C-alpha positions as CSV (number, residue, x, y, z in Angstrom):
1,M,12.0,-14.4,33.1
2,A,9.1,-15.6,31.6
3,T,8.7,-15.3,27.4
4,V,5.6,-13.9,26.2
5,R,3.9,-14.8,23.1
6,K,2.0,-12.6,21.1
7,S,-1.1,-15.1,22.0
8,D,-0.1,-14.7,25.9
9,M,0.1,-10.7,25.3
10,S,-3.6,-10.7,23.5
11,S,-5.3,-13.0,26.4
12,R,-3.4,-9.8,27.9
13,V,-5.0,-7.8,26.0
14,A,-8.6,-9.2,25.9
15,A,-8.3,-9.0,30.3
16,K,-7.5,-5.4,30.5
17,L,-10.8,-4.3,27.8
18,G,-13.0,-6.8,29.6
19,G,-14.0,-8.6,26.3
20,S,-13.3,-12.3,24.4
21,R,-9.7,-13.0,23.2
22,A,-10.8,-12.3,19.9
23,Q,-11.5,-9.4,20.6
24,G,-7.9,-9.3,22.1
25,E,-5.9,-10.7,19.4
26,A,-7.4,-7.8,16.9
27,A,-7.0,-5.3,18.9
28,L,-3.1,-6.1,19.6
29,R,-3.2,-7.1,15.4
30,A,-5.1,-3.4,15.1
31,V,-1.3,-2.0,17.2
32,L,0.6,-4.1,15.2
33,D,0.1,-3.8,11.6
34,S,-0.2,-0.1,12.4
35,V,2.6,-0.3,12.9
36,Q,4.7,-1.9,10.0
37,E,2.4,0.5,7.7
38,A,4.0,3.6,9.2
39,L,7.4,2.0,9.6
40,S,7.2,0.8,6.1
41,Q,6.3,4.1,5.1
42,G,9.7,5.0,6.5
43,D,7.7,6.7,9.4
44,R,9.7,6.8,13.0
45,V,6.7,5.1,15.6
46,V,7.3,5.9,19.3
47,L,5.5,5.0,21.7
48,T,5.6,7.2,24.8
49,G,6.5,5.1,28.2
50,F,7.7,1.9,25.8
51,G,10.1,2.8,23.1
52,S,10.7,4.2,19.4
53,F,11.2,2.6,16.8
54,E,12.7,3.6,13.2
55,V,14.0,1.6,10.1
56,R,17.6,2.4,9.4
57,Q,20.1,1.6,6.6
58,V,23.3,-0.1,8.0
59,K,26.3,-0.7,6.2
60,A,26.8,-4.2,5.0
61,R,29.3,-6.4,7.4
62,R,31.7,-8.8,5.9
63,Q,30.9,-12.0,7.0
64,T,33.9,-14.3,9.2
65,R,33.9,-17.9,9.3
66,L,35.2,-18.8,12.1
67,E,35.9,-22.5,11.3
68,M,37.8,-21.2,8.8
69,R,39.8,-18.9,10.6
70,S,41.4,-21.2,13.0
71,A,42.2,-24.1,11.2
72,P,45.8,-22.9,9.5
73,R,46.3,-22.5,13.2
74,L,45.4,-26.3,14.2
75,Q,47.5,-27.1,11.0
76,R,50.6,-24.9,11.9
77,F,50.2,-26.8,15.6
78,L,50.2,-30.7,14.2
79,Q,52.9,-29.5,11.6
80,N,55.3,-28.4,14.7
81,R,54.0,-31.7,16.8
């Protein structure tokens, strides 16, 4: 599976439209800017057949540092030897 970057996508859009790469990039940028503006205004964006996008507030998560959690176990193991 290949990774398709923004420049690759703009080339594909240009090919579909029969225009230049610059025109494809402008079209892609216009769509992405429109989606970003709608999301920043609190709207939900639904592109049928592709997906839906919305901004949600999520509860903050507590971060656990794995190296700190395992350190006491390691110290106990070394002390019991």
